[in-house]
KOLRODO-753153 format. One line per 10 residues: number of its first residue (from 1); for each residue x, y, z of C-alpha. Coordinates in nm, 2 decimals. Layout:
BEGIN
NUM> X Y Z ~ ...
END
This chain:
BEGIN
1> -4.00 1.01 0.69 ~ -3.86 0.71 0.84 ~ -4.00 0.61 1.19 ~ -3.80 0.43 1.47 ~ -3.93 0.08 1.50 ~ -3.75 -0.19 1.69 ~ -3.64 -0.47 1.46 ~ -3.72 -0.83 1.50 ~ -3.41 -1.03 1.68 ~ -3.16 -1.12 1.40
11> -2.94 -1.40 1.42 ~ -2.66 -1.33 1.17 ~ -2.66 -1.19 0.85 ~ -2.66 -1.42 0.54 ~ -2.59 -1.40 0.16 ~ -2.96 -1.32 0.07 ~ -2.88 -1.13 -0.27 ~ -2.74 -0.82 -0.45 ~ -2.68 -0.50 -0.30 ~ -2.97 -0.27 -0.36
21> -2.96 0.14 -0.46 ~ -2.91 0.35 -0.18 ~ -3.16 0.59 -0.31 ~ -3.44 0.35 -0.28 ~ -3.39 0.28 0.07 ~ -3.57 0.48 0.38 ~ -3.26 0.55 0.57 ~ -3.05 0.74 0.38 ~ -3.02 1.12 0.28 ~ -2.85 1.28 0.01
31> -2.95 1.61 0.06 ~ -2.64 1.76 0.19 ~ -2.75 2.10 0.23 ~ -3.04 1.99 0.48 ~ -2.95 2.05 0.88 ~ -2.55 2.01 0.98 ~ -2.33 2.14 0.71 ~ -2.06 2.00 0.88 ~ -1.89 1.85 1.18 ~ -1.62 2.00 1.42
41> -1.40 1.73 1.54 ~ -1.18 1.73 1.86 ~ -0.88 1.81 1.71 ~ -1.05 2.17 1.53 ~ -1.06 2.00 1.22 ~ -1.42 2.13 1.05 ~ -1.54 1.84 0.80 ~ -1.80 1.93 0.55 ~ -2.04 1.62 0.56 ~ -2.12 1.67 0.20
51> -1.81 1.50 0.16 ~ -1.93 1.17 0.27 ~ -2.21 1.18 -0.01 ~ -2.08 1.03 -0.35 ~ -2.22 0.77 -0.61 ~ -1.98 0.53 -0.74 ~ -2.09 0.64 -1.10 ~ -2.02 1.01 -1.03 ~ -1.65 0.91 -0.95 ~ -1.57 0.75 -1.33
61> -1.45 1.06 -1.43 ~ -1.14 0.98 -1.27 ~ -0.81 0.90 -1.52 ~ -0.71 0.56 -1.49 ~ -0.35 0.46 -1.43 ~ -0.18 0.30 -1.73 ~ 0.00 -0.03 -1.65 ~ 0.29 -0.06 -1.85 ~ 0.46 -0.37 -1.74 ~ 0.33 -0.72 -1.62
71> 0.55 -0.94 -1.35 ~ 0.71 -1.11 -1.59 ~ 0.89 -0.77 -1.72 ~ 1.03 -0.70 -1.37 ~ 1.28 -0.98 -1.45 ~ 1.27 -1.13 -1.09 ~ 1.44 -1.47 -0.99 ~ 1.24 -1.79 -1.11 ~ 1.16 -1.89 -0.77 ~ 0.95 -1.55 -0.72
81> 0.80 -1.57 -1.04 ~ 0.68 -1.91 -0.94 ~ 0.54 -1.82 -0.63 ~ 0.36 -1.51 -0.83 ~ 0.19 -1.77 -1.08 ~ 0.10 -1.99 -0.79 ~ -0.11 -1.66 -0.66 ~ -0.24 -1.61 -1.01 ~ -0.06 -1.26 -1.02 ~ 0.03 -1.17 -1.38
91> -0.08 -0.77 -1.41 ~ 0.08 -0.54 -1.10 ~ -0.14 -0.27 -0.97 ~ -0.06 0.11 -1.05 ~ 0.15 0.15 -0.76 ~ 0.33 -0.16 -0.83 ~ 0.38 -0.08 -1.18 ~ 0.54 0.23 -1.11 ~ 0.76 0.13 -0.79 ~ 0.92 -0.21 -0.83
101> 1.15 -0.10 -1.12 ~ 1.31 0.20 -0.89 ~ 1.34 -0.04 -0.59 ~ 1.51 -0.29 -0.81 ~ 1.77 0.00 -0.95 ~ 1.81 0.06 -0.54 ~ 1.66 0.40 -0.55 ~ 1.52 0.54 -0.23 ~ 1.11 0.60 -0.29 ~ 0.82 0.80 -0.18
111> 0.51 0.62 -0.28 ~ 0.19 0.78 -0.23 ~ -0.13 0.57 -0.26 ~ -0.44 0.49 -0.07 ~ -0.46 0.17 0.14 ~ -0.59 -0.11 -0.07 ~ -0.38 -0.03 -0.37 ~ -0.12 -0.30 -0.35 ~ 0.13 -0.13 -0.17 ~ 0.28 -0.46 0.03
121> 0.35 -0.62 -0.29 ~ 0.51 -0.32 -0.41 ~ 0.78 -0.33 -0.17 ~ 0.79 -0.67 -0.07 ~ 0.84 -0.84 -0.40 ~ 1.17 -0.61 -0.50 ~ 1.29 -0.67 -0.13 ~ 1.26 -1.02 -0.17 ~ 1.42 -1.06 -0.50 ~ 1.71 -0.83 -0.34
131> 1.76 -1.04 -0.04 ~ 1.72 -1.40 -0.27 ~ 2.01 -1.25 -0.51 ~ 2.23 -1.15 -0.19 ~ 2.17 -1.34 0.17 ~ 2.38 -1.09 0.36 ~ 2.11 -0.80 0.26 ~ 1.89 -0.74 0.57 ~ 1.54 -0.54 0.57 ~ 1.37 -0.35 0.86
141> 1.00 -0.32 0.77 ~ 0.80 -0.10 1.02 ~ 0.42 -0.05 1.04 ~ 0.17 0.16 1.25 ~ -0.03 -0.15 1.37 ~ 0.02 -0.52 1.48 ~ -0.27 -0.64 1.24 ~ -0.09 -0.49 0.95 ~ 0.21 -0.61 1.05 ~ 0.08 -0.96 1.06
151> -0.08 -0.92 0.71 ~ 0.24 -0.81 0.58 ~ 0.43 -1.13 0.74 ~ 0.15 -1.37 0.59 ~ 0.21 -1.20 0.23 ~ 0.58 -1.24 0.27 ~ 0.55 -1.61 0.36 ~ 0.32 -1.64 0.05 ~ 0.56 -1.47 -0.20 ~ 0.87 -1.63 -0.04
161> 0.79 -1.96 -0.03 ~ 1.04 -2.20 -0.07 ~ 1.30 -1.93 -0.11 ~ 1.48 -2.02 0.23 ~ 1.43 -1.63 0.33 ~ 1.33 -1.60 0.68 ~ 1.19 -1.36 0.92 ~ 1.06 -1.25 1.23 ~ 0.79 -1.08 1.37 ~ 0.81 -0.82 1.63
171> 0.47 -0.69 1.77 ~ 0.32 -0.59 2.09 ~ 0.07 -0.78 2.29 ~ 0.22 -1.12 2.24 ~ 0.50 -1.33 2.41 ~ 0.84 -1.19 2.36 ~ 1.03 -1.49 2.42 ~ 0.91 -1.63 2.04 ~ 1.04 -1.32 1.88 ~ 1.33 -1.32 2.07
181> 1.41 -1.68 1.95 ~ 1.35 -1.58 1.59 ~ 1.56 -1.26 1.63 ~ 1.83 -1.50 1.72 ~ 1.83 -1.72 1.39 ~ 1.95 -1.39 1.20 ~ 1.64 -1.36 1.00 ~ 1.68 -1.14 0.63 ~ 1.35 -1.00 0.71 ~ 1.24 -0.78 1.06
191> 0.87 -0.72 1.06 ~ 0.72 -0.51 1.35 ~ 0.59 -0.19 1.54 ~ 0.78 0.11 1.69 ~ 0.73 0.02 2.04 ~ 0.83 -0.36 2.05 ~ 1.11 -0.27 1.79 ~ 1.25 -0.01 2.01 ~ 1.22 -0.25 2.32 ~ 1.43 -0.57 2.17
201> 1.67 -0.27 2.06 ~ 1.73 -0.21 2.41 ~ 1.75 -0.57 2.50 ~ 2.06 -0.55 2.24 ~ 1.87 -0.80 2.02 ~ 1.81 -0.58 1.72 ~ 2.11 -0.39 1.57 ~ 1.97 -0.12 1.32 ~ 2.31 -0.10 1.18 ~ 2.29 -0.41 1.04
211> 2.01 -0.36 0.82 ~ 2.09 -0.21 0.44 ~ 1.73 -0.18 0.36 ~ 1.45 0.02 0.58 ~ 1.06 0.01 0.46 ~ 0.81 0.25 0.64 ~ 0.45 0.15 0.56 ~ 0.16 0.39 0.64 ~ 0.41 0.67 0.76 ~ 0.14 0.92 0.84
221> -0.04 0.72 1.06 ~ 0.25 0.63 1.26 ~ 0.28 1.02 1.28 ~ -0.08 1.04 1.39 ~ 0.00 0.78 1.63 ~ 0.27 0.97 1.77 ~ 0.58 0.77 1.67 ~ 0.78 1.01 1.51 ~ 1.06 1.03 1.74 ~ 1.07 0.63 1.76
231> 1.13 0.66 1.36 ~ 1.35 0.92 1.37 ~ 1.57 0.77 1.63 ~ 1.60 0.44 1.42 ~ 1.65 0.60 1.08 ~ 1.95 0.79 1.24 ~ 2.12 0.44 1.34 ~ 2.10 0.28 1.02 ~ 2.43 0.30 0.78 ~ 2.46 0.57 0.55
241> 2.47 0.34 0.26 ~ 2.12 0.22 0.26 ~ 1.78 0.20 0.08 ~ 1.47 0.33 0.20 ~ 1.12 0.33 0.12 ~ 0.85 0.53 0.26 ~ 0.52 0.43 0.18 ~ 0.19 0.65 0.26 ~ -0.13 0.81 0.20 ~ -0.06 1.13 0.23
251> 0.24 1.36 0.29 ~ 0.21 1.60 0.56 ~ 0.51 1.84 0.65 ~ 0.66 1.63 0.92 ~ 0.68 1.30 0.70 ~ 0.81 1.51 0.41 ~ 1.09 1.68 0.65 ~ 1.17 1.32 0.76 ~ 1.21 1.21 0.41 ~ 1.43 1.51 0.33
261> 1.63 1.49 0.62 ~ 1.72 1.06 0.56 ~ 1.59 0.96 0.18 ~ 1.85 1.04 -0.07 ~ 1.77 1.17 -0.43 ~ 1.44 0.99 -0.39 ~ 1.18 0.91 -0.65 ~ 0.82 1.01 -0.59 ~ 0.53 0.80 -0.70 ~ 0.18 0.92 -0.64
271> -0.14 0.73 -0.71 ~ -0.45 0.90 -0.69 ~ -0.32 0.94 -0.30 ~ -0.60 1.13 -0.04 ~ -0.92 1.04 -0.28 ~ -1.20 0.81 -0.19 ~ -1.22 0.49 -0.39 ~ -1.40 0.52 -0.74 ~ -1.63 0.20 -0.66 ~ -1.74 0.29 -0.32
281> -2.08 0.46 -0.27 ~ -2.13 0.66 -0.02 ~ -2.41 0.84 0.18 ~ -2.48 0.99 0.53 ~ -2.77 0.86 0.74 ~ -2.90 1.15 0.96 ~ -3.03 1.06 1.29 ~ -3.20 1.27 1.61 ~ -3.12 1.26 1.97 ~ -3.18 0.88 2.11
291> -3.25 0.69 1.78 ~ -2.88 0.60 1.69 ~ -2.86 0.28 1.81 ~ -3.24 0.19 1.67 ~ -3.17 0.34 1.33 ~ -2.86 0.14 1.32 ~ -3.05 -0.23 1.40 ~ -3.31 -0.15 1.15 ~ -3.04 -0.07 0.89 ~ -2.82 -0.38 0.96
301> -3.17 -0.58 0.96 ~ -3.18 -0.54 0.57 ~ -3.09 -0.82 0.35 ~ -2.78 -0.64 0.19 ~ -2.58 -0.60 0.48 ~ -2.39 -0.92 0.44 ~ -2.06 -0.82 0.61 ~ -2.03 -0.49 0.80 ~ -1.73 -0.30 0.92 ~ -1.87 -0.07 1.22
311> -1.64 0.23 1.31 ~ -1.68 0.39 1.65 ~ -1.41 0.64 1.80 ~ -1.34 0.53 2.10 ~ -1.26 0.19 2.29 ~ -1.53 0.20 2.53 ~ -1.78 0.32 2.24 ~ -1.63 0.00 2.05 ~ -1.72 -0.22 2.35 ~ -2.02 -0.08 2.43
321> -2.18 -0.11 2.08 ~ -2.06 -0.47 2.02 ~ -2.26 -0.56 2.35 ~ -2.54 -0.40 2.25 ~ -2.54 -0.57 1.92 ~ -2.49 -0.91 2.05 ~ -2.75 -0.87 2.30 ~ -3.01 -0.74 2.00 ~ -2.94 -1.09 1.83 ~ -2.68 -0.97 1.60
331> -2.37 -1.17 1.50 ~ -2.07 -0.92 1.60 ~ -1.71 -0.89 1.75 ~ -1.51 -0.62 1.84 ~ -1.14 -0.53 1.80 ~ -0.94 -0.22 1.96 ~ -0.63 -0.12 2.18 ~ -0.74 -0.26 2.49 ~ -0.79 -0.59 2.36 ~ -0.48 -0.87 2.37
341> -0.33 -0.95 2.07 ~ -0.47 -1.31 2.07 ~ -0.83 -1.16 2.08 ~ -0.76 -0.89 1.83 ~ -0.67 -1.16 1.57 ~ -0.91 -1.40 1.70 ~ -1.19 -1.12 1.61 ~ -1.04 -1.06 1.26 ~ -1.03 -1.41 1.20 ~ -1.36 -1.48 1.28
351> -1.47 -1.18 1.03 ~ -1.25 -1.31 0.79 ~ -1.41 -1.63 0.77 ~ -1.76 -1.52 0.83 ~ -1.83 -1.68 1.17 ~ -1.98 -1.34 1.26 ~ -2.08 -1.08 1.01 ~ -2.05 -0.75 1.20 ~ -1.71 -0.60 1.30 ~ -1.70 -0.31 1.55
361> -1.35 -0.14 1.56 ~ -1.16 0.17 1.64 ~ -0.92 0.30 1.38 ~ -0.69 0.02 1.45 ~ -0.87 -0.15 1.15 ~ -0.87 0.15 0.92 ~ -0.55 0.11 0.79 ~ -0.41 -0.15 0.55 ~ -0.64 -0.45 0.63 ~ -0.72 -0.67 0.36
371> -1.06 -0.82 0.42 ~ -1.23 -0.97 0.11 ~ -1.60 -0.91 0.07 ~ -1.68 -0.64 0.30 ~ -2.03 -0.52 0.19 ~ -2.07 -0.19 0.38 ~ -1.85 0.04 0.61 ~ -2.06 0.21 0.86 ~ -1.91 0.51 1.05 ~ -2.12 0.53 1.37
381> -1.92 0.83 1.47 ~ -1.76 1.09 1.25 ~ -1.36 1.02 1.20 ~ -1.10 1.27 1.34 ~ -1.01 1.37 0.98 ~ -1.10 1.35 0.63 ~ -0.81 1.10 0.55 ~ -0.93 0.88 0.85 ~ -1.27 0.86 0.69 ~ -1.08 0.78 0.34
391> -0.89 0.50 0.51 ~ -1.22 0.37 0.71 ~ -1.42 0.34 0.38 ~ -1.12 0.19 0.21 ~ -1.22 -0.14 0.38 ~ -1.47 -0.19 0.11 ~ -1.52 -0.16 -0.26 ~ -1.17 -0.38 -0.30 ~ -1.06 -0.59 -0.60 ~ -1.26 -0.41 -0.86
401> -1.60 -0.47 -0.63 ~ -1.86 -0.22 -0.54 ~ -1.87 -0.13 -0.19 ~ -2.10 0.13 0.01 ~ -1.99 0.35 0.32 ~ -2.24 0.52 0.56 ~ -2.17 0.79 0.77 ~ -2.42 0.84 1.09 ~ -2.45 1.24 1.13
END
């Protein structure tokens, strides 16, 4: 039985060896039937905490998705193929393998896959190819969060390097003047979040009727964030002849109704949607009243916790936890909706570049972000839904590496 002991002051986590087995640690409990069996969230959903326990080796019975194509088989223009070679991309991920040909054929598509499966490349590559071959093609890409929009914009610049295809990034929390200037250059790609796009539309700076292609990324998250009316309004202003791509991890009834209303004979592609990553080892941490932060400090002091993403439910909770960790000697930053976009981006960059080794975040960091080598995800608070849990822990165990996800209960 673990006795709470205040850890020594901590001056940052360093790379100090391979990840050890969870079963040898006194901090974890794999007995799902002891104590509370589930937790009721504010939304009324009941989550069985036994679902937070899963050894990576237990998931090897999942059927591997067969890859049929290489990138060379898609017939991309030579300029795009050159950029793929520069990035050493030769074999697509399953969602790319099963989606790209349909998109190149001009079909509407509903693509269901968890975050971290290569969805961004699945829609960017064929859209860049299409826009390069026809300069009149314009593409609108809508994402739920600023961070995801920034990440898509970065990938767009890599894939389209030297192809003279331009984009405008339209997100809140940043000066609108530069975005207006970029829009006036008539870019072929506009990437943005619903609120800022609608603001620019009301200023007559974006005319949705001029776009022939629309991509909705993380559609289910946009529904969760209350953007469904904005999305419906935008789609209603698109020309009837268009190509529409919906990318999501799940397909709740409201999203399916939206797809049935606005998509034309769509192809549906599903890649292990709604399942946790096979190479993420999951466990729970049982804590008593008043010992939660002490136990977190002891866990973070272990040498295997090299790059840790911690989720907490509220903005206030995130900031308080980050401050307490820093005051305890840990190298930590935070990201949440009350921070200015510049602050959020600096925190992400510090975490990506290993300038800090702990990032405390709300669910704004749970979707779409691709940060290399996160060793652990810790749910300091239980997520609202199991889908949120899947997205949170999807930040680790990426690029065929093994990650660890822990949930305080």
